[in-house]
PDB file with SEQRES, HELIX, SHEET and CRYST1 records, atoms N, CA, C and O in Angstrom:
SEQRES   1 A   69  MET PRO ILE THR ASP GLU ASP VAL GLU ARG ARG PHE LYS          
SEQRES   2 A   69  LEU GLY ASP ARG VAL THR LYS THR LYS GLY SER SER TRP          
SEQRES   3 A   69  THR GLY ARG VAL VAL GLY PHE TYR SER THR THR LEU THR          
SEQRES   4 A   69  PRO ILE GLY TYR ALA VAL GLU SER GLU ASN GLU PRO GLY          
SEQRES   5 A   69  SER VAL GLN ILE TYR PRO GLU ALA ALA LEU ASP ALA ALA          
SEQRES   6 A   69  GLY GLY ARG GLY                                              
HELIX    1 AA1 ASP A    5  ASP A    7  5                                   3    
HELIX    2 AA2 GLU A   59  ALA A   61  5                                   3    
SHEET    1 AA1 5 VAL A  54  PRO A  58  0                                        
SHEET    2 AA1 5 GLY A  42  SER A  47 -1                                        
SHEET    3 AA1 5 THR A  27  TYR A  34 -1                                        
SHEET    4 AA1 5 ARG A  17  LYS A  20 -1                                        
SHEET    5 AA1 5 LEU A  62  ALA A  64 -1                                        
CRYST1    1.000    1.000    1.000  90.00  90.00  90.00 P 1           1          
ATOM      1  N   MET A   1     152.300 111.555  40.979  1.00  0.00           N  
ATOM      2  CA  MET A   1     152.356 112.023  39.611  1.00  0.00           C  
ATOM      3  C   MET A   1     151.364 113.173  39.433  1.00  0.00           C  
ATOM      4  O   MET A   1     150.190 113.009  39.765  1.00  0.00           O  
ATOM      5  N   PRO A   2     151.792 114.327  38.924  1.00  0.00           N  
ATOM      6  CA  PRO A   2     150.886 115.463  38.777  1.00  0.00           C  
ATOM      7  C   PRO A   2     149.806 115.214  37.729  1.00  0.00           C  
ATOM      8  O   PRO A   2     149.999 114.461  36.775  1.00  0.00           O  
ATOM      9  N   ILE A   3     148.678 115.862  37.933  1.00  0.00           N  
ATOM     10  CA  ILE A   3     147.578 115.797  36.975  1.00  0.00           C  
ATOM     11  C   ILE A   3     147.840 116.847  35.896  1.00  0.00           C  
ATOM     12  O   ILE A   3     148.162 117.993  36.210  1.00  0.00           O  
ATOM     13  N   THR A   4     147.706 116.468  34.651  1.00  0.00           N  
ATOM     14  CA  THR A   4     147.910 117.411  33.549  1.00  0.00           C  
ATOM     15  C   THR A   4     146.569 117.765  32.919  1.00  0.00           C  
ATOM     16  O   THR A   4     145.559 117.114  33.184  1.00  0.00           O  
ATOM     17  N   ASP A   5     146.567 118.797  32.088  1.00  0.00           N  
ATOM     18  CA  ASP A   5     145.330 119.198  31.410  1.00  0.00           C  
ATOM     19  C   ASP A   5     144.729 118.063  30.600  1.00  0.00           C  
ATOM     20  O   ASP A   5     143.508 117.967  30.472  1.00  0.00           O  
ATOM     21  N   GLU A   6     145.577 117.203  30.052  1.00  0.00           N  
ATOM     22  CA  GLU A   6     145.082 116.089  29.246  1.00  0.00           C  
ATOM     23  C   GLU A   6     144.336 115.055  30.087  1.00  0.00           C  
ATOM     24  O   GLU A   6     143.538 114.282  29.557  1.00  0.00           O  
ATOM     25  N   ASP A   7     144.595 115.037  31.408  1.00  0.00           N  
ATOM     26  CA  ASP A   7     143.981 114.057  32.296  1.00  0.00           C  
ATOM     27  C   ASP A   7     142.619 114.507  32.824  1.00  0.00           C  
ATOM     28  O   ASP A   7     141.905 113.706  33.427  1.00  0.00           O  
ATOM     29  N   VAL A   8     142.248 115.759  32.613  1.00  0.00           N  
ATOM     30  CA  VAL A   8     141.104 116.353  33.296  1.00  0.00           C  
ATOM     31  C   VAL A   8     140.024 116.773  32.302  1.00  0.00           C  
ATOM     32  O   VAL A   8     140.310 117.369  31.264  1.00  0.00           O  
ATOM     33  N   GLU A   9     138.775 116.447  32.644  1.00  0.00           N  
ATOM     34  CA  GLU A   9     137.627 116.963  31.896  1.00  0.00           C  
ATOM     35  C   GLU A   9     136.916 117.953  32.796  1.00  0.00           C  
ATOM     36  O   GLU A   9     136.258 117.565  33.762  1.00  0.00           O  
ATOM     37  N   ARG A  10     137.045 119.225  32.482  1.00  0.00           N  
ATOM     38  CA  ARG A  10     136.430 120.274  33.292  1.00  0.00           C  
ATOM     39  C   ARG A  10     135.031 120.595  32.779  1.00  0.00           C  
ATOM     40  O   ARG A  10     134.767 120.547  31.577  1.00  0.00           O  
ATOM     41  N   ARG A  11     134.135 120.926  33.720  1.00  0.00           N  
ATOM     42  CA  ARG A  11     132.782 121.359  33.348  1.00  0.00           C  
ATOM     43  C   ARG A  11     132.778 122.768  32.780  1.00  0.00           C  
ATOM     44  O   ARG A  11     131.947 123.101  31.935  1.00  0.00           O  
ATOM     45  N   PHE A  12     133.713 123.599  33.247  1.00  0.00           N  
ATOM     46  CA  PHE A  12     133.729 125.008  32.860  1.00  0.00           C  
ATOM     47  C   PHE A  12     135.042 125.355  32.170  1.00  0.00           C  
ATOM     48  O   PHE A  12     136.068 124.715  32.399  1.00  0.00           O  
ATOM     49  N   LYS A  13     134.993 126.372  31.328  1.00  0.00           N  
ATOM     50  CA  LYS A  13     136.209 126.834  30.656  1.00  0.00           C  
ATOM     51  C   LYS A  13     136.441 128.303  31.010  1.00  0.00           C  
ATOM     52  O   LYS A  13     135.582 128.950  31.609  1.00  0.00           O  
ATOM     53  N   LEU A  14     137.602 128.814  30.635  1.00  0.00           N  
ATOM     54  CA  LEU A  14     137.918 130.213  30.910  1.00  0.00           C  
ATOM     55  C   LEU A  14     136.818 131.118  30.370  1.00  0.00           C  
ATOM     56  O   LEU A  14     136.362 130.958  29.238  1.00  0.00           O  
ATOM     57  N   GLY A  15     136.404 132.066  31.196  1.00  0.00           N  
ATOM     58  CA  GLY A  15     135.381 133.024  30.783  1.00  0.00           C  
ATOM     59  C   GLY A  15     133.964 132.620  31.111  1.00  0.00           C  
ATOM     60  O   GLY A  15     133.061 133.454  31.045  1.00  0.00           O  
ATOM     61  N   ASP A  16     133.736 131.347  31.468  1.00  0.00           N  
ATOM     62  CA  ASP A  16     132.379 130.917  31.812  1.00  0.00           C  
ATOM     63  C   ASP A  16     131.906 131.636  33.071  1.00  0.00           C  
ATOM     64  O   ASP A  16     132.683 131.864  33.998  1.00  0.00           O  
ATOM     65  N   ARG A  17     130.628 131.988  33.093  1.00  0.00           N  
ATOM     66  CA  ARG A  17     130.018 132.616  34.263  1.00  0.00           C  
ATOM     67  C   ARG A  17     129.505 131.502  35.174  1.00  0.00           C  
ATOM     68  O   ARG A  17     128.745 130.633  34.747  1.00  0.00           O  
ATOM     69  N   VAL A  18     129.936 131.543  36.438  1.00  0.00           N  
ATOM     70  CA  VAL A  18     129.581 130.504  37.400  1.00  0.00           C  
ATOM     71  C   VAL A  18     129.127 131.143  38.705  1.00  0.00           C  
ATOM     72  O   VAL A  18     129.377 132.321  38.962  1.00  0.00           O  
ATOM     73  N   THR A  19     128.448 130.332  39.529  1.00  0.00           N  
ATOM     74  CA  THR A  19     128.029 130.791  40.843  1.00  0.00           C  
ATOM     75  C   THR A  19     128.262 129.685  41.864  1.00  0.00           C  
ATOM     76  O   THR A  19     128.148 128.500  41.551  1.00  0.00           O  
ATOM     77  N   LYS A  20     128.586 130.086  43.077  1.00  0.00           N  
ATOM     78  CA  LYS A  20     128.793 129.132  44.164  1.00  0.00           C  
ATOM     79  C   LYS A  20     127.432 128.593  44.588  1.00  0.00           C  
ATOM     80  O   LYS A  20     126.453 129.338  44.631  1.00  0.00           O  
ATOM     81  N   THR A  21     127.367 127.293  44.902  1.00  0.00           N  
ATOM     82  CA  THR A  21     126.069 126.657  45.143  1.00  0.00           C  
ATOM     83  C   THR A  21     125.622 126.655  46.595  1.00  0.00           C  
ATOM     84  O   THR A  21     124.420 126.586  46.851  1.00  0.00           O  
ATOM     85  N   LYS A  22     126.536 126.727  47.559  1.00  0.00           N  
ATOM     86  CA  LYS A  22     126.158 126.645  48.974  1.00  0.00           C  
ATOM     87  C   LYS A  22     126.921 127.677  49.784  1.00  0.00           C  
ATOM     88  O   LYS A  22     127.972 128.164  49.367  1.00  0.00           O  
ATOM     89  N   GLY A  23     126.371 128.005  50.958  1.00  0.00           N  
ATOM     90  CA  GLY A  23     127.061 128.944  51.833  1.00  0.00           C  
ATOM     91  C   GLY A  23     127.023 130.353  51.271  1.00  0.00           C  
ATOM     92  O   GLY A  23     126.031 130.773  50.674  1.00  0.00           O  
ATOM     93  N   SER A  24     128.117 131.079  51.470  1.00  0.00           N  
ATOM     94  CA  SER A  24     128.184 132.458  50.984  1.00  0.00           C  
ATOM     95  C   SER A  24     128.047 132.485  49.464  1.00  0.00           C  
ATOM     96  O   SER A  24     128.399 131.527  48.777  1.00  0.00           O  
ATOM     97  N   SER A  25     127.530 133.597  48.956  1.00  0.00           N  
ATOM     98  CA  SER A  25     127.329 133.673  47.502  1.00  0.00           C  
ATOM     99  C   SER A  25     128.560 134.262  46.825  1.00  0.00           C  
ATOM    100  O   SER A  25     129.260 135.097  47.397  1.00  0.00           O  
ATOM    101  N   TRP A  26     128.810 133.816  45.609  1.00  0.00           N  
ATOM    102  CA  TRP A  26     129.926 134.310  44.802  1.00  0.00           C  
ATOM    103  C   TRP A  26     129.600 133.986  43.356  1.00  0.00           C  
ATOM    104  O   TRP A  26     129.483 132.818  42.986  1.00  0.00           O  
ATOM    105  N   THR A  27     129.456 135.010  42.548  1.00  0.00           N  
ATOM    106  CA  THR A  27     129.185 134.827  41.128  1.00  0.00           C  
ATOM    107  C   THR A  27     130.223 135.602  40.337  1.00  0.00           C  
ATOM    108  O   THR A  27     130.544 136.747  40.655  1.00  0.00           O  
ATOM    109  N   GLY A  28     130.737 134.962  39.308  1.00  0.00           N  
ATOM    110  CA  GLY A  28     131.737 135.633  38.493  1.00  0.00           C  
ATOM    111  C   GLY A  28     132.160 134.780  37.315  1.00  0.00           C  
ATOM    112  O   GLY A  28     131.454 133.859  36.904  1.00  0.00           O  
ATOM    113  N   ARG A  29     133.322 135.102  36.783  1.00  0.00           N  
ATOM    114  CA  ARG A  29     133.864 134.421  35.603  1.00  0.00           C  
ATOM    115  C   ARG A  29     135.074 133.585  35.972  1.00  0.00           C  
ATOM    116  O   ARG A  29     135.891 133.990  36.799  1.00  0.00           O  
ATOM    117  N   VAL A  30     135.187 132.408  35.349  1.00  0.00           N  
ATOM    118  CA  VAL A  30     136.359 131.552  35.539  1.00  0.00           C  
ATOM    119  C   VAL A  30     137.563 132.256  34.911  1.00  0.00           C  
ATOM    120  O   VAL A  30     137.559 132.594  33.727  1.00  0.00           O  
ATOM    121  N   VAL A  31     138.600 132.468  35.740  1.00  0.00           N  
ATOM    122  CA  VAL A  31     139.815 133.138  35.254  1.00  0.00           C  
ATOM    123  C   VAL A  31     141.046 132.241  35.355  1.00  0.00           C  
ATOM    124  O   VAL A  31     142.137 132.626  34.933  1.00  0.00           O  
ATOM    125  N   GLY A  32     140.868 131.039  35.916  1.00  0.00           N  
ATOM    126  CA  GLY A  32     142.004 130.126  36.017  1.00  0.00           C  
ATOM    127  C   GLY A  32     141.591 128.795  36.608  1.00  0.00           C  
ATOM    128  O   GLY A  32     140.434 128.588  36.977  1.00  0.00           O  
ATOM    129  N   PHE A  33     142.555 127.899  36.691  1.00  0.00           N  
ATOM    130  CA  PHE A  33     142.324 126.539  37.176  1.00  0.00           C  
ATOM    131  C   PHE A  33     143.390 126.179  38.201  1.00  0.00           C  
ATOM    132  O   PHE A  33     144.481 126.750  38.205  1.00  0.00           O  
ATOM    133  N   TYR A  34     143.062 125.223  39.071  1.00  0.00           N  
ATOM    134  CA  TYR A  34     144.062 124.690  39.987  1.00  0.00           C  
ATOM    135  C   TYR A  34     143.757 123.233  40.265  1.00  0.00           C  
ATOM    136  O   TYR A  34     142.663 122.744  39.985  1.00  0.00           O  
ATOM    137  N   SER A  35     144.740 122.549  40.820  1.00  0.00           N  
ATOM    138  CA  SER A  35     144.594 121.137  41.153  1.00  0.00           C  
ATOM    139  C   SER A  35     145.458 120.827  42.364  1.00  0.00           C  
ATOM    140  O   SER A  35     146.620 121.230  42.430  1.00  0.00           O  
ATOM    141  N   THR A  36     144.878 120.102  43.330  1.00  0.00           N  
ATOM    142  CA  THR A  36     145.624 119.617  44.485  1.00  0.00           C  
ATOM    143  C   THR A  36     145.278 118.149  44.677  1.00  0.00           C  
ATOM    144  O   THR A  36     144.434 117.605  43.964  1.00  0.00           O  
ATOM    145  N   THR A  37     145.921 117.519  45.625  1.00  0.00           N  
ATOM    146  CA  THR A  37     145.612 116.126  45.920  1.00  0.00           C  
ATOM    147  C   THR A  37     144.142 115.963  46.314  1.00  0.00           C  
ATOM    148  O   THR A  37     143.485 115.019  45.874  1.00  0.00           O  
ATOM    149  N   LEU A  38     143.625 116.874  47.138  1.00  0.00           N  
ATOM    150  CA  LEU A  38     142.237 116.779  47.597  1.00  0.00           C  
ATOM    151  C   LEU A  38     141.230 117.397  46.628  1.00  0.00           C  
ATOM    152  O   LEU A  38     140.047 117.057  46.665  1.00  0.00           O  
ATOM    153  N   THR A  39     141.683 118.288  45.775  1.00  0.00           N  
ATOM    154  CA  THR A  39     140.809 118.960  44.811  1.00  0.00           C  
ATOM    155  C   THR A  39     141.404 118.809  43.420  1.00  0.00           C  
ATOM    156  O   THR A  39     142.126 119.692  42.955  1.00  0.00           O  
ATOM    157  N   PRO A  40     141.109 117.700  42.752  1.00  0.00           N  
ATOM    158  CA  PRO A  40     141.717 117.482  41.443  1.00  0.00           C  
ATOM    159  C   PRO A  40     141.264 118.474  40.372  1.00  0.00           C  
ATOM    160  O   PRO A  40     142.004 118.740  39.425  1.00  0.00           O  
ATOM    161  N   ILE A  41     140.045 119.027  40.516  1.00  0.00           N  
ATOM    162  CA  ILE A  41     139.554 120.009  39.551  1.00  0.00           C  
ATOM    163  C   ILE A  41     139.032 121.219  40.321  1.00  0.00           C  
ATOM    164  O   ILE A  41     138.007 121.141  40.999  1.00  0.00           O  
ATOM    165  N   GLY A  42     139.741 122.323  40.211  1.00  0.00           N  
ATOM    166  CA  GLY A  42     139.353 123.542  40.903  1.00  0.00           C  
ATOM    167  C   GLY A  42     139.433 124.741  39.978  1.00  0.00           C  
ATOM    168  O   GLY A  42     140.105 124.713  38.947  1.00  0.00           O  
ATOM    169  N   TYR A  43     138.726 125.804  40.373  1.00  0.00           N  
ATOM    170  CA  TYR A  43     138.622 126.997  39.539  1.00  0.00           C  
ATOM    171  C   TYR A  43     138.937 128.250  40.340  1.00  0.00           C  
ATOM    172  O   TYR A  43     138.625 128.339  41.528  1.00  0.00           O  
ATOM    173  N   ALA A  44     139.552 129.205  39.681  1.00  0.00           N  
ATOM    174  CA  ALA A  44     139.703 130.556  40.210  1.00  0.00           C  
ATOM    175  C   ALA A  44     138.596 131.386  39.571  1.00  0.00           C  
ATOM    176  O   ALA A  44     138.471 131.432  38.347  1.00  0.00           O  
ATOM    177  N   VAL A  45     137.790 132.044  40.411  1.00  0.00           N  
ATOM    178  CA  VAL A  45     136.625 132.783  39.927  1.00  0.00           C  
ATOM    179  C   VAL A  45     136.740 134.243  40.358  1.00  0.00           C  
ATOM    180  O   VAL A  45     136.832 134.544  41.548  1.00  0.00           O  
ATOM    181  N   GLU A  46     136.734 135.151  39.372  1.00  0.00           N  
ATOM    182  CA  GLU A  46     136.773 136.584  39.664  1.00  0.00           C  
ATOM    183  C   GLU A  46     135.351 137.095  39.847  1.00  0.00           C  
ATOM    184  O   GLU A  46     134.491 136.879  38.994  1.00  0.00           O  
ATOM    185  N   SER A  47     135.111 137.773  40.960  1.00  0.00           N  
ATOM    186  CA  SER A  47     133.788 138.299  41.275  1.00  0.00           C  
ATOM    187  C   SER A  47     133.326 139.317  40.245  1.00  0.00           C  
ATOM    188  O   SER A  47     134.107 140.149  39.784  1.00  0.00           O  
ATOM    189  N   GLU A  48     132.031 139.242  39.885  1.00  0.00           N  
ATOM    190  CA  GLU A  48     131.484 140.257  38.995  1.00  0.00           C  
ATOM    191  C   GLU A  48     131.069 141.497  39.780  1.00  0.00           C  
ATOM    192  O   GLU A  48     130.834 142.551  39.189  1.00  0.00           O  
ATOM    193  N   ASN A  49     130.974 141.381  41.113  1.00  0.00           N  
ATOM    194  CA  ASN A  49     130.605 142.519  41.956  1.00  0.00           C  
ATOM    195  C   ASN A  49     131.817 143.269  42.491  1.00  0.00           C  
ATOM    196  O   ASN A  49     131.730 144.464  42.774  1.00  0.00           O  
ATOM    197  N   GLU A  50     132.936 142.588  42.631  1.00  0.00           N  
ATOM    198  CA  GLU A  50     134.179 143.177  43.131  1.00  0.00           C  
ATOM    199  C   GLU A  50     135.299 142.837  42.157  1.00  0.00           C  
ATOM    200  O   GLU A  50     136.083 141.928  42.427  1.00  0.00           O  
ATOM    201  N   PRO A  51     135.396 143.542  41.029  1.00  0.00           N  
ATOM    202  CA  PRO A  51     136.417 143.230  40.025  1.00  0.00           C  
ATOM    203  C   PRO A  51     137.817 143.169  40.638  1.00  0.00           C  
ATOM    204  O   PRO A  51     138.204 144.026  41.433  1.00  0.00           O  
ATOM    205  N   GLY A  52     138.553 142.150  40.256  1.00  0.00           N  
ATOM    206  CA  GLY A  52     139.900 141.942  40.779  1.00  0.00           C  
ATOM    207  C   GLY A  52     139.939 141.023  41.981  1.00  0.00           C  
ATOM    208  O   GLY A  52     141.006 140.529  42.345  1.00  0.00           O  
ATOM    209  N   SER A  53     138.790 140.784  42.607  1.00  0.00           N  
ATOM    210  CA  SER A  53     138.719 139.889  43.759  1.00  0.00           C  
ATOM    211  C   SER A  53     138.458 138.467  43.265  1.00  0.00           C  
ATOM    212  O   SER A  53     137.465 138.208  42.585  1.00  0.00           O  
ATOM    213  N   VAL A  54     139.359 137.551  43.616  1.00  0.00           N  
ATOM    214  CA  VAL A  54     139.299 136.178  43.112  1.00  0.00           C  
ATOM    215  C   VAL A  54     139.241 135.196  44.271  1.00  0.00           C  
ATOM    216  O   VAL A  54     139.958 135.350  45.260  1.00  0.00           O  
ATOM    217  N   GLN A  55     138.392 134.194  44.149  1.00  0.00           N  
ATOM    218  CA  GLN A  55     138.309 133.092  45.104  1.00  0.00           C  
ATOM    219  C   GLN A  55     138.521 131.795  44.338  1.00  0.00           C  
ATOM    220  O   GLN A  55     138.259 131.721  43.138  1.00  0.00           O  
ATOM    221  N   ILE A  56     139.002 130.762  45.050  1.00  0.00           N  
ATOM    222  CA  ILE A  56     139.146 129.453  44.420  1.00  0.00           C  
ATOM    223  C   ILE A  56     138.121 128.490  45.001  1.00  0.00           C  
ATOM    224  O   ILE A  56     137.840 128.511  46.200  1.00  0.00           O  
ATOM    225  N   TYR A  57     137.565 127.642  44.131  1.00  0.00           N  
ATOM    226  CA  TYR A  57     136.536 126.686  44.528  1.00  0.00           C  
ATOM    227  C   TYR A  57     136.721 125.368  43.796  1.00  0.00           C  
ATOM    228  O   TYR A  57     137.143 125.346  42.640  1.00  0.00           O  
ATOM    229  N   PRO A  58     136.399 124.253  44.482  1.00  0.00           N  
ATOM    230  CA  PRO A  58     136.381 122.969  43.777  1.00  0.00           C  
ATOM    231  C   PRO A  58     135.192 122.944  42.816  1.00  0.00           C  
ATOM    232  O   PRO A  58     134.207 123.657  43.008  1.00  0.00           O  
ATOM    233  N   GLU A  59     135.302 122.121  41.792  1.00  0.00           N  
ATOM    234  CA  GLU A  59     134.240 122.038  40.791  1.00  0.00           C  
ATOM    235  C   GLU A  59     132.876 121.737  41.414  1.00  0.00           C  
ATOM    236  O   GLU A  59     131.864 122.279  40.971  1.00  0.00           O  
ATOM    237  N   ALA A  60     132.840 120.880  42.433  1.00  0.00           N  
ATOM    238  CA  ALA A  60     131.573 120.486  43.055  1.00  0.00           C  
ATOM    239  C   ALA A  60     130.851 121.663  43.712  1.00  0.00           C  
ATOM    240  O   ALA A  60     129.651 121.572  43.968  1.00  0.00           O  
ATOM    241  N   ALA A  61     131.549 122.763  43.989  1.00  0.00           N  
ATOM    242  CA  ALA A  61     130.944 123.914  44.655  1.00  0.00           C  
ATOM    243  C   ALA A  61     130.344 124.921  43.681  1.00  0.00           C  
ATOM    244  O   ALA A  61     129.794 125.937  44.107  1.00  0.00           O  
ATOM    245  N   LEU A  62     130.442 124.654  42.378  1.00  0.00           N  
ATOM    246  CA  LEU A  62     130.015 125.632  41.378  1.00  0.00           C  
ATOM    247  C   LEU A  62     128.958 125.086  40.429  1.00  0.00           C  
ATOM    248  O   LEU A  62     128.918 123.893  40.128  1.00  0.00           O  
ATOM    249  N   ASP A  63     128.104 125.992  39.968  1.00  0.00           N  
ATOM    250  CA  ASP A  63     127.138 125.708  38.909  1.00  0.00           C  
ATOM    251  C   ASP A  63     127.261 126.802  37.855  1.00  0.00           C  
ATOM    252  O   ASP A  63     127.771 127.889  38.127  1.00  0.00           O  
ATOM    253  N   ALA A  64     126.794 126.503  36.667  1.00  0.00           N  
ATOM    254  CA  ALA A  64     126.745 127.522  35.621  1.00  0.00           C  
ATOM    255  C   ALA A  64     125.748 128.593  36.042  1.00  0.00           C  
ATOM    256  O   ALA A  64     124.677 128.283  36.564  1.00  0.00           O  
ATOM    257  N   ALA A  65     126.103 129.847  35.812  1.00  0.00           N  
ATOM    258  CA  ALA A  65     125.213 130.962  36.122  1.00  0.00           C  
ATOM    259  C   ALA A  65     124.622 131.477  34.823  1.00  0.00           C  
ATOM    260  O   ALA A  65     125.335 131.687  33.842  1.00  0.00           O  
ATOM    261  N   GLY A  66     123.333 131.673  34.827  1.00  0.00           N  
ATOM    262  CA  GLY A  66     122.690 132.185  33.627  1.00  0.00           C  
ATOM    263  C   GLY A  66     122.930 133.677  33.456  1.00  0.00           C  
ATOM    264  O   GLY A  66     123.475 134.329  34.347  1.00  0.00           O  
ATOM    265  N   GLY A  67     122.539 134.200  32.351  1.00  0.00           N  
ATOM    266  CA  GLY A  67     122.632 135.635  32.114  1.00  0.00           C  
ATOM    267  C   GLY A  67     124.016 136.098  31.735  1.00  0.00           C  
ATOM    268  O   GLY A  67     124.921 135.298  31.497  1.00  0.00           O  
ATOM    269  N   ARG A  68     124.162 137.407  31.683  1.00  0.00           N  
ATOM    270  CA  ARG A  68     125.411 137.995  31.212  1.00  0.00           C  
ATOM    271  C   ARG A  68     126.122 138.792  32.283  1.00  0.00           C  
ATOM    272  O   ARG A  68     127.066 139.492  31.915  1.00  0.00           O  
ATOM    273  N   GLY A  69     125.800 138.775  33.516  1.00  0.00           N  
ATOM    274  CA  GLY A  69     126.531 139.452  34.577  1.00  0.00           C  
ATOM    275  C   GLY A  69     127.210 140.726  34.311  1.00  0.00           C  
ATOM    276  O   GLY A  69     127.827 141.296  35.210  1.00  0.00           O  
TER     277      GLY A  69                                                      
END                                                                             
């Protein structure tokens, strides 16, 4: 059974500034959401350094980023 928006409580919403917590760095704005069997809550994040470049990350890989980027 697919997960719907009503089933999910996300930490971040569209437009929130976030940063990746481990490994390579990536800071940007949430531009979308995704869900898979292994990643029930995931985000598409557009880089603030490379506009138009988007990466997807599970919620556990992200923290809120301070400032206005």
